[in-house]
Backbone as CSV, one residue per row, in Angstrom:
resi,resn,N_x,N_y,N_z,CA_x,CA_y,CA_z,C_x,C_y,C_z
1,MET,0.834,-1.167,0.000,0.000,0.000,0.000,0.883,1.236,0.000
2,ALA,0.587,2.143,-0.861,1.348,3.379,-0.945,0.428,4.555,-0.678
3,THR,1.007,5.619,-0.197,0.209,6.816,0.044,0.653,7.901,-0.914
4,THR,-0.281,8.749,-1.294,0.023,9.874,-2.157,0.112,11.128,-1.307
5,ASP,0.208,12.285,-1.949,0.364,13.540,-1.222,-0.830,13.848,-0.329
6,ASN,-2.021,13.469,-0.743,-3.210,13.771,0.063,-3.589,12.597,0.972
7,ASP,-2.647,11.730,1.283,-2.792,10.620,2.227,-3.893,9.625,1.872
8,THR,-4.141,9.423,0.611,-5.054,8.356,0.208,-4.232,7.103,-0.037
9,ILE,-4.799,5.968,0.258,-4.087,4.699,0.138,-4.376,4.102,-1.230
10,ILE,-3.300,3.703,-1.923,-3.405,3.117,-3.249,-2.910,1.675,-3.160
11,ASP,-3.705,0.730,-3.644,-3.281,-0.669,-3.679,-2.379,-0.867,-4.891
12,GLN,-1.245,-1.498,-4.655,-0.307,-1.798,-5.719,-0.157,-3.303,-5.837
13,THR,-0.032,-3.753,-7.060,0.222,-5.170,-7.267,1.707,-5.441,-7.036
14,LEU,2.062,-6.703,-6.992,3.448,-7.083,-6.769,4.336,-6.596,-7.910
15,SER,3.854,-6.704,-9.135,4.666,-6.258,-10.274,4.866,-4.742,-10.253
16,GLU,3.857,-3.983,-9.831,4.012,-2.531,-9.741,5.032,-2.166,-8.672
17,ARG,4.995,-2.844,-7.545,5.967,-2.574,-6.486,7.377,-2.946,-6.927
18,LEU,7.510,-4.061,-7.663,8.820,-4.478,-8.141,9.363,-3.493,-9.173
19,MET,8.502,-2.982,-10.046,8.931,-1.991,-11.035,9.364,-0.697,-10.347
20,GLU,8.638,-0.274,-9.330,9.002,0.936,-8.598,10.337,0.750,-7.877
21,LYS,10.524,-0.406,-7.273,11.781,-0.696,-6.588,12.922,-0.790,-7.592
22,GLY,12.636,-1.309,-8.785,13.656,-1.394,-9.832,14.097,-0.035,-10.331
23,ARG,13.186,0.911,-10.369,13.551,2.268,-10.775,14.405,2.947,-9.707
24,LYS,14.093,2.697,-8.445,14.834,3.344,-7.359,16.202,2.710,-7.148
25,SER,16.272,1.398,-7.163,17.555,0.708,-6.953,17.642,-0.495,-7.884
26,PRO,18.191,-0.291,-9.076,18.245,-1.391,-10.053,19.172,-2.532,-9.644
27,PHE,20.149,-2.271,-8.802,21.070,-3.336,-8.413,20.439,-4.307,-7.431
28,LEU,19.394,-3.895,-6.738,18.665,-4.822,-5.873,17.966,-5.877,-6.725
29,VAL,17.353,-5.436,-7.797,16.692,-6.373,-8.711,17.731,-7.272,-9.380
30,ALA,18.882,-6.693,-9.734,19.946,-7.493,-10.348,20.448,-8.565,-9.385
31,SER,20.555,-8.216,-8.105,21.012,-9.218,-7.141,19.982,-10.322,-6.952
32,LEU,18.700,-9.960,-6.968,17.657,-10.989,-6.845,17.647,-11.919,-8.055
33,ILE,17.828,-11.357,-9.240,17.860,-12.173,-10.457,19.087,-13.086,-10.449
34,SER,20.245,-12.554,-10.049,21.442,-13.392,-10.015,21.326,-14.478,-8.949
35,LEU,20.707,-14.152,-7.826,20.497,-15.150,-6.784,19.582,-16.273,-7.280
36,ALA,18.520,-15.907,-7.993,17.628,-16.924,-8.552,18.357,-17.772,-9.602
37,GLY,19.214,-17.144,-10.396,19.991,-17.880,-11.394,20.952,-18.866,-10.762
38,ILE,21.602,-18.440,-9.702,22.536,-19.328,-9.013,21.792,-20.484,-8.364
39,CYS,20.636,-20.205,-7.796,19.839,-21.290,-7.202,19.363,-22.269,-8.272
40,GLY,18.991,-21.766,-9.443,18.610,-22.642,-10.551,19.778,-23.492,-11.024
41,TYR,20.942,-22.860,-11.127,22.134,-23.609,-11.508,22.477,-24.652,-10.451
42,GLY,22.279,-24.292,-9.189,22.544,-25.234,-8.109,21.622,-26.433,-8.152
43,ALA,20.350,-26.192,-8.468,19.408,-27.307,-8.573,19.776,-28.231,-9.731
44,TYR,20.221,-27.615,-10.833,20.644,-28.417,-11.980,21.923,-29.197,-11.651
45,GLY,22.871,-28.515,-11.028,24.140,-29.145,-10.713,24.039,-30.180,-9.611
46,PHE,23.013,-30.079,-8.784,22.837,-31.037,-7.706,22.620,-32.448,-8.246
47,ARG,21.972,-32.519,-9.385,21.738,-33.838,-9.978,23.019,-34.423,-10.571
48,LYS,23.955,-33.571,-10.968,25.195,-34.016,-11.607,26.385,-34.002,-10.653
49,LYS,26.131,-33.916,-9.360,27.209,-33.715,-8.385,28.133,-34.929,-8.287
50,LYS,29.394,-34.606,-7.978,30.381,-35.657,-7.773,31.025,-35.537,-6.405
51,ILE,30.505,-34.615,-5.560,31.025,-34.438,-4.212,29.883,-34.672,-3.231
52,SER,30.189,-34.648,-1.946,29.157,-34.916,-0.952,28.106,-33.797,-0.949
53,THR,26.923,-34.137,-0.517,25.805,-33.190,-0.532,26.065,-32.011,0.391
54,GLN,26.596,-32.248,1.564,26.845,-31.163,2.511,27.839,-30.151,1.954
55,LEU,28.913,-30.636,1.381,29.925,-29.749,0.832,29.379,-28.976,-0.367
56,TYR,28.593,-29.625,-1.214,28.017,-28.966,-2.381,27.068,-27.850,-1.961
57,LEU,26.197,-28.115,-1.009,25.247,-27.095,-0.571,25.947,-25.947,0.149
58,LEU,26.994,-26.235,0.876,27.759,-25.188,1.545,28.423,-24.275,0.519
59,GLN,29.039,-24.851,-0.496,29.667,-24.047,-1.537,28.636,-23.232,-2.311
60,LEU,27.492,-23.803,-2.595,26.445,-23.092,-3.324,25.911,-21.922,-2.509
61,ARG,25.745,-22.112,-1.223,25.255,-21.030,-0.360,26.242,-19.871,-0.321
62,VAL,27.527,-20.172,-0.217,28.547,-19.126,-0.179,28.572,-18.350,-1.491
63,VAL,28.467,-19.039,-2.608,28.466,-18.366,-3.909,27.230,-17.491,-4.064
64,ALA,26.071,-17.979,-3.671,24.834,-17.209,-3.803,24.862,-15.965,-2.921
65,GLN,25.301,-16.104,-1.690,25.373,-14.947,-0.803,26.416,-13.949,-1.278
66,GLY,27.527,-14.431,-1.749,28.576,-13.544,-2.246,28.124,-12.745,-3.452
67,THR,27.386,-13.373,-4.334,26.882,-12.670,-5.508,25.870,-11.602,-5.123
68,ALA,24.971,-11.915,-4.211,23.980,-10.930,-3.771,24.665,-9.748,-3.082
69,ILE,25.628,-10.012,-2.227,26.350,-8.940,-1.537,27.164,-8.111,-2.527
70,ALA,27.778,-8.749,-3.516,28.547,-8.005,-4.522,27.645,-7.067,-5.323
71,CYS,26.472,-7.533,-5.728,25.548,-6.675,-6.472,25.084,-5.495,-5.626
72,LEU,24.780,-5.734,-4.369,24.345,-4.643,-3.495,25.485,-3.659,-3.227
73,THR,26.717,-4.153,-3.089,27.855,-3.264,-2.872,28.124,-2.409,-4.100
74,ILE,28.054,-2.993,-5.272,28.228,-2.228,-6.505,27.122,-1.185,-6.631
75,GLY,25.919,-1.559,-6.271,24.806,-0.612,-6.311,24.993,0.548,-5.356
76,MET,25.482,0.278,-4.146,25.752,1.359,-3.197,26.847,2.279,-3.718
77,GLY,27.880,1.707,-4.286,28.938,2.526,-4.874,28.426,3.390,-6.009
78,TYR,27.576,2.825,-6.838,26.976,3.566,-7.947,26.161,4.753,-7.432
79,HIS,25.336,4.522,-6.421,24.519,5.605,-5.880,25.365,6.662,-5.169
80,MET,26.433,6.249,-4.493,27.306,7.229,-3.846,28.032,8.090,-4.865
81,ILE,28.506,7.479,-5.943,29.154,8.248,-7.004,28.152,9.200,-7.639
82,LYS,26.964,8.710,-7.892,25.934,9.540,-8.518,25.560,10.718,-7.625
83,LYS,25.496,10.500,-6.317,25.057,11.551,-5.401,26.175,12.512,-5.035
84,TYR,27.349,12.013,-4.694,28.403,12.852,-4.142,29.423,13.355,-5.170
85,ILE,29.685,12.597,-6.207,30.661,13.032,-7.192,29.990,13.744,-8.366
86,LEU,28.910,13.168,-8.878,28.216,13.783,-10.008,27.187,14.810,-9.569
87,HIS,26.908,14.884,-8.269,25.984,15.854,-7.674,24.615,15.843,-8.341
88,ASP,24.020,14.673,-8.380,22.661,14.547,-8.924,21.689,15.064,-7.873
89,GLU,20.939,16.098,-8.190,20.033,16.727,-7.228,18.778,15.897,-6.979
90,LYS,18.399,15.050,-7.911,17.193,14.246,-7.749,17.398,13.067,-6.809
91,GLU,18.651,12.697,-6.569,18.943,11.556,-5.711,18.610,11.894,-4.258
92,PRO,17.853,11.053,-3.549,17.494,11.340,-2.146,18.657,11.266,-1.200
């Protein structure tokens, strides 16, 4: 639920909220997409594994978390450069 200037409540669908979040912080969406891709690759690779299940899942978790954190860190750097170096006035 979002509010407008006159405090009326507007119902938003999930896709509308995701599009709004994508406009505000595109690297968050990129990290979610990469995380889903890594999980898909992990599910595929799980069937073809040649190592123990515990070790495989541990390695997959570390890779997925590292990718999500890397995307968010790059996004923070991008926004800091945009705000402080390029002096974008529209940036909050």
